[in-house]
C-alpha positions as CSV (number, residue, x, y, z in Angstrom):
1,M,0.0,0.0,0.0
2,D,2.8,2.3,0.8
3,D,4.5,1.6,-2.7
4,L,1.1,2.5,-4.4
5,R,0.9,5.8,-2.4
6,E,4.3,6.8,-3.2
7,K,4.0,5.9,-6.8
8,W,0.7,7.6,-7.7
9,L,1.7,10.8,-5.6
10,K,4.8,11.3,-7.4
11,A,3.0,10.6,-10.9
12,V,0.5,13.5,-9.9
13,A,3.3,15.7,-8.8
14,D,5.3,15.2,-12.1
15,A,2.2,16.0,-14.3
16,G,2.8,18.9,-16.4
17,D,-0.3,20.0,-17.7
18,A,-4.1,19.0,-17.5
19,A,-4.0,16.2,-20.1
20,A,-1.1,14.3,-18.3
21,L,-3.1,14.9,-14.8
22,E,-6.0,13.4,-16.2
23,A,-4.0,10.3,-17.7
24,V,-2.7,9.8,-14.1
25,R,-6.2,9.8,-12.7
26,V,-7.4,7.3,-15.2
27,A,-4.4,5.1,-14.5
28,A,-4.9,5.0,-10.8
29,L,-8.6,5.7,-9.9
30,G,-10.4,5.1,-13.6
31,K,-12.6,1.9,-14.2
32,K,-9.4,-0.2,-15.1
33,G,-6.8,1.8,-12.8
34,E,-4.6,0.3,-10.3
35,I,-6.1,1.3,-7.3
36,S,-9.6,0.7,-8.5
37,A,-8.2,-3.1,-9.3
38,Q,-7.1,-3.2,-5.7
39,M,-10.7,-2.2,-4.6
40,R,-12.3,-5.0,-6.6
41,E,-9.9,-7.5,-4.6
42,L,-11.4,-6.8,-1.5
43,G,-14.3,-9.0,-2.4
44,R,-11.9,-12.1,-2.4
45,M,-10.4,-11.3,0.9
46,T,-11.5,-12.9,4.1
47,P,-13.5,-10.7,6.5
48,E,-10.2,-10.1,8.6
49,E,-8.1,-9.2,5.6
50,R,-11.0,-6.8,4.3
51,K,-11.5,-5.1,7.8
52,E,-7.7,-4.2,7.5
53,A,-7.4,-3.3,3.9
54,G,-10.5,-1.6,3.3
55,P,-10.0,1.5,5.0
56,R,-6.4,1.7,4.0
57,L,-7.5,1.7,0.2
58,N,-10.5,4.0,0.8
59,A,-7.8,6.5,2.7
60,L,-5.4,5.9,-0.3
61,K,-8.1,6.9,-2.8
62,D,-9.1,9.9,-1.2
63,E,-5.5,11.1,-0.7
64,I,-4.9,10.6,-4.4
65,N,-8.3,12.4,-5.2
66,S,-7.3,15.3,-3.1
67,A,-3.7,15.5,-4.6
68,I,-5.2,15.4,-8.2
69,A,-7.7,18.4,-7.2
70,A,-4.7,20.5,-5.7
71,K,-2.6,19.9,-8.5
72,R,-5.5,20.6,-11.0
73,A,-5.8,24.0,-9.1
74,A,-2.2,24.7,-9.3
75,L,-2.0,24.1,-12.8
76,A,-5.1,26.5,-13.5
77,D,-3.2,29.0,-11.4
78,A,-0.2,28.6,-13.6
79,A,-2.3,29.0,-16.7
80,L,-3.7,32.2,-15.4
81,E,-0.6,33.5,-14.3
82,E,0.9,32.8,-17.7
83,R,-2.0,34.6,-19.6
84,L,-1.6,37.6,-17.3
85,R,2.0,37.7,-18.2
86,T,1.5,37.4,-21.8
87,E,-1.7,39.4,-22.1
88,W,-2.3,43.1,-20.8
89,L,-5.1,45.7,-20.9
90,D,-4.3,49.6,-21.0
91,V,-6.9,50.6,-18.3
92,T,-6.4,54.2,-19.2
93,L,-8.0,53.7,-22.5
94,P,-11.7,55.3,-22.7
95,A,-14.5,52.8,-22.3
96,R,-16.1,51.7,-25.8
97,P,-19.6,53.7,-25.6
98,Q,-22.4,51.4,-25.3
99,R,-26.3,52.8,-25.9
100,M,-28.2,52.6,-22.8
101,G,-31.5,52.0,-24.3
102,T,-33.3,53.5,-27.4
103,V,-35.5,56.5,-27.5
104,H,-38.4,56.1,-29.9
105,P,-38.4,58.9,-32.6
106,I,-41.8,60.0,-31.3
107,S,-40.5,60.4,-28.0
108,Q,-37.6,62.4,-29.4
109,V,-39.4,64.5,-31.6
110,T,-42.0,65.5,-28.8
111,E,-38.9,66.6,-26.8
112,E,-37.6,68.6,-29.7
113,V,-40.9,70.3,-30.4
114,T,-41.4,71.0,-26.7
115,A,-37.7,72.5,-26.4
116,I,-38.4,74.8,-29.3
117,F,-41.6,76.2,-28.1
118,A,-40.5,76.5,-24.5
119,D,-37.9,78.8,-25.9
120,M,-40.9,81.0,-27.1
121,G,-42.5,80.9,-23.8
122,F,-45.1,78.2,-24.4
123,S,-45.7,75.9,-21.5
124,V,-47.0,72.1,-21.9
125,A,-50.6,71.6,-21.1
126,E,-52.1,67.9,-20.9
127,G,-55.5,66.5,-20.7
128,P,-57.4,63.1,-20.6
129,Q,-57.3,60.6,-23.8
130,V,-61.0,59.6,-22.9
131,E,-62.7,62.9,-23.5
132,S,-66.4,64.2,-23.1
133,D,-68.3,64.6,-26.4
134,W,-68.5,68.6,-25.2
135,H,-64.9,69.0,-25.0
136,N,-64.0,67.2,-28.2
137,F,-66.6,68.3,-30.5
138,D,-69.3,71.2,-28.9
139,A,-66.6,73.3,-27.2
140,L,-64.6,73.5,-30.2
141,N,-67.5,74.8,-32.5
142,I,-67.9,71.3,-34.2
143,P,-71.6,71.0,-35.1
144,G,-73.5,67.9,-34.6
145,H,-73.8,67.0,-38.3
146,H,-70.1,67.3,-39.0
147,P,-68.6,64.2,-40.5
148,A,-65.9,64.0,-37.9
149,R,-68.6,63.0,-35.5
150,A,-69.7,60.0,-37.2
151,E,-68.8,56.6,-35.8
152,M,-66.9,55.7,-38.9
153,D,-64.3,58.1,-38.0
154,T,-64.5,58.6,-34.1
155,F,-64.1,55.8,-31.5
156,Y,-67.0,56.4,-29.0
157,M,-67.0,54.6,-25.6
158,A,-69.7,52.2,-25.0
159,R,-72.6,53.0,-22.7
160,A,-74.8,50.8,-20.6
161,E,-78.3,50.3,-21.6
162,G,-80.5,53.4,-20.7
163,D,-77.5,55.6,-20.0
164,N,-78.6,59.1,-21.5
165,R,-75.7,61.0,-20.5
166,P,-73.4,62.5,-23.2
167,P,-71.2,60.0,-24.7
168,H,-67.4,59.8,-24.2
169,V,-64.8,59.4,-27.0
170,L,-61.3,58.8,-27.4
171,R,-60.1,62.1,-28.4
172,T,-59.6,62.8,-32.1
173,H,-57.2,65.6,-31.5
174,T,-55.5,67.5,-28.7
175,S,-57.6,70.8,-29.1
176,P,-59.8,69.6,-26.0
177,V,-56.6,70.2,-24.0
178,Q,-56.9,74.0,-25.1
179,I,-60.4,74.3,-23.7
180,R,-59.3,72.6,-20.3
181,A,-56.3,75.1,-20.3
182,M,-58.6,78.2,-20.9
183,E,-60.9,77.1,-18.3
184,M,-58.2,76.6,-15.6
185,A,-55.7,79.4,-16.5
186,G,-57.9,81.8,-18.2
187,A,-56.1,84.5,-20.4
188,P,-53.4,85.6,-21.3
189,L,-52.3,82.1,-22.2
190,R,-49.5,80.4,-24.3
191,V,-49.5,76.7,-24.5
192,I,-48.6,73.5,-26.5
193,C,-50.7,70.3,-26.1
194,P,-48.7,67.0,-27.3
195,G,-50.3,63.8,-27.0
196,R,-51.9,60.6,-28.3
197,V,-55.2,60.9,-30.4
198,Y,-57.4,58.4,-32.0
199,R,-59.2,58.1,-35.4
200,A,-60.8,55.3,-37.3
201,D,-58.3,55.2,-40.1
202,Y,-55.3,52.7,-40.8
203,D,-53.0,53.0,-44.1
204,Q,-49.3,53.9,-45.0
205,T,-49.9,57.5,-43.6
206,H,-52.7,56.8,-41.4
207,T,-52.9,54.8,-37.9
208,P,-55.9,54.4,-35.3
209,M,-53.7,55.8,-32.9
210,F,-51.2,58.7,-33.7
211,H,-49.6,61.9,-31.9
212,Q,-50.2,65.7,-32.4
213,V,-49.0,68.8,-30.9
214,E,-51.3,71.9,-30.8
215,G,-50.5,75.3,-29.8
216,L,-52.6,78.1,-28.4
217,A,-51.6,81.7,-27.6
218,I,-54.3,84.2,-26.2
219,D,-53.6,87.8,-25.3
220,K,-54.9,91.3,-26.0
221,D,-53.1,92.2,-29.1
222,I,-52.5,89.2,-31.3
223,S,-52.6,88.8,-35.0
224,M,-52.1,86.3,-37.8
225,A,-48.7,88.2,-38.1
226,N,-47.7,86.6,-34.7
227,L,-48.7,83.4,-35.7
228,K,-46.7,83.5,-38.9
229,W,-43.5,84.3,-37.1
230,V,-44.0,81.5,-34.5
231,L,-44.5,79.1,-37.2
232,E,-41.5,80.2,-39.1
233,E,-39.1,80.2,-36.0
234,F,-40.5,76.8,-35.1
235,V,-39.9,75.4,-38.7
236,K,-36.4,76.8,-38.9
237,A,-35.3,75.4,-35.5
238,F,-37.0,72.0,-36.0
239,F,-35.5,71.3,-39.6
240,E,-32.2,73.2,-38.6
241,V,-32.3,75.4,-41.3
242,D,-31.3,79.3,-41.4
243,E,-34.1,80.4,-43.8
244,V,-37.5,79.1,-44.7
245,E,-40.5,80.3,-46.6
246,L,-44.2,79.4,-45.5
247,R,-47.3,79.7,-47.7
248,F,-50.6,80.2,-46.0
249,R,-53.5,78.9,-47.9
250,A,-57.1,79.8,-46.9
251,S,-59.0,77.0,-45.3
252,H,-61.8,76.3,-43.1
253,F,-61.6,74.7,-39.5
254,P,-64.7,75.0,-37.1
255,F,-62.5,76.2,-34.3
256,T,-60.5,79.1,-36.1
257,E,-61.7,82.0,-38.1
258,P,-59.9,83.0,-40.4
259,S,-58.2,79.6,-41.0
260,A,-55.2,78.6,-43.0
261,E,-53.1,75.5,-44.0
262,V,-49.4,76.0,-44.0
263,D,-47.0,74.8,-46.6
264,I,-43.2,75.1,-46.6
265,R,-40.9,75.5,-49.6
266,C,-38.9,72.5,-50.3
267,S,-37.2,70.0,-52.8
268,W,-37.1,66.4,-52.8
269,E,-33.6,65.7,-54.6
270,G,-32.6,62.1,-54.5
271,G,-35.7,61.3,-52.5
272,T,-34.4,63.4,-49.6
273,L,-36.5,66.4,-48.2
274,K,-34.5,69.7,-48.2
275,V,-36.5,72.6,-46.4
276,G,-36.3,76.1,-47.3
277,E,-35.2,75.6,-51.1
278,G,-36.5,74.4,-54.3
279,D,-39.9,74.7,-56.2
280,D,-42.1,72.2,-54.1
281,W,-44.4,72.9,-51.5
282,L,-45.4,70.6,-48.7
283,E,-48.2,71.0,-46.3
284,I,-47.3,70.4,-42.6
285,L,-49.9,71.9,-40.4
286,G,-53.3,73.8,-40.0
287,S,-53.6,77.1,-38.2
288,G,-55.9,80.2,-37.7
289,M,-57.2,82.8,-35.3
290,V,-59.3,81.2,-32.5
291,H,-63.1,81.3,-33.2
292,P,-65.0,83.7,-30.7
293,K,-67.2,80.7,-29.9
294,V,-64.2,78.5,-28.8
295,L,-63.0,81.5,-26.6
296,M,-66.4,81.7,-24.9
297,A,-66.6,77.9,-24.2
298,G,-63.3,78.3,-22.4
299,N,-64.8,81.1,-20.4
300,I,-62.8,83.9,-22.1
301,D,-64.3,87.0,-23.2
302,P,-63.7,87.4,-27.1
303,A,-64.5,91.1,-26.9
304,A,-61.2,91.6,-24.6
305,W,-59.2,88.7,-26.0
306,Q,-58.1,87.1,-29.2
307,G,-55.6,84.7,-30.2
308,F,-54.2,82.0,-32.5
309,A,-54.0,78.2,-32.7
310,F,-52.2,75.8,-34.8
311,G,-51.9,72.1,-34.9
312,M,-49.6,69.3,-36.6
313,G,-48.9,65.5,-36.5
314,I,-46.0,64.7,-34.5
315,D,-45.5,61.3,-36.3
316,R,-45.7,63.3,-39.7
317,I,-43.0,65.8,-39.0
318,A,-40.9,62.9,-37.5
319,M,-41.1,61.1,-40.8
320,L,-40.3,64.2,-42.9
321,K,-37.1,65.1,-40.7
322,Y,-35.8,61.6,-40.4
323,G,-36.8,59.8,-43.7
324,I,-39.3,57.3,-42.2
325,P,-41.3,56.1,-45.0
326,D,-44.1,54.3,-43.2
327,L,-46.0,55.6,-40.4
328,R,-47.3,52.1,-39.4
329,A,-43.7,51.1,-38.5
330,F,-43.8,53.6,-35.5
331,F,-45.9,51.0,-33.7
332,D,-44.8,47.6,-35.1
333,S,-42.3,47.2,-31.9
334,D,-39.5,45.9,-34.4
335,L,-36.2,46.3,-32.3
336,R,-34.2,46.5,-35.6
337,W,-36.1,49.4,-36.7
338,L,-36.0,51.1,-33.4
339,R,-32.3,50.6,-33.4
340,H,-31.8,52.2,-36.9
341,Y,-34.1,55.1,-36.2
342,G,-33.8,55.6,-32.3
343,F,-31.9,57.9,-30.4
344,A,-29.4,57.6,-27.5
345,A,-31.2,57.5,-24.1
346,L,-29.0,60.5,-22.8
347,D,-29.2,62.7,-26.1
348,V,-31.6,65.3,-24.6
349,P,-32.5,67.8,-27.5
350,T,-31.5,71.5,-26.6
351,L,-31.6,74.5,-28.8
352,H,-27.9,75.7,-27.8
353,R,-26.2,72.3,-28.9
354,G,-28.5,71.3,-31.8
355,L,-31.8,69.1,-31.6
356,S,-30.5,66.2,-33.5
357,R,-26.9,65.9,-32.9
């Protein structure tokens, strides 16, 4: 037994690598190993011999196993030490940048719009997405026969049988927020109202849910000239151009009088939109002077106050600025699309350093 112990402990100590150590283990303790063969001989011994040899063989087996484990750890430490000696890392180098999440283009553009109008003195107003029929239509001078009030265009909330109260709707625009802002703050007032809106429509440029931002300014002496200046400054800041030309076309909206749709001069060279140059025109928003009936619905005297309002689709201007071809992709939850069109989580848009760095 002592000869076996000395032989295999020396073999373990002499093993130069993991492969040699494994060969020693198999030769000593494997199924056909020398010590395993001795263990099988116990069955042929007398009880007295087995009582003496069994504990000694078990102790030898445990000692060889412990020696192999210690040698394996020593070989691993030596291999690590060799790697550390031959490989090195300069910890003074800057870390590789890693994107900490991705901001959706809608969220980014909403922040861009908010930053631009905040610089002009507009605050942000918010309101419920499930809106009363009065706030969504009546207060905005939209008559009962108007097509927008039809169920084929508007999502009406279900009512219990026998419930005769006025219906509620998923708001079709963010204009109800203007009414609520007037009711709460009165005049003078300068707010923008970004948020989700809902309409029963779905194709490449329309989805049942999309995003709008509307603006409202009310004061004693406001005119279309003020509206034109605000929109020009917004377009220049948003598209990051030095000059822009706007065209106001007469239109009709129930909540403004006079009303105008606004186009920007642009070109589409190579399929890329360039704002402020070219011979094409692109409609981007609707606007006008607030209708007196809308002011009265907001508890503001139209004889003493007047104002302008405008509204545009956040999704649409995001598509124009960042070259996104299909509105439906905004809501597909495709991570590949989001990684391509998304923004870094810490890339907060500000005017002084550029909105879309």
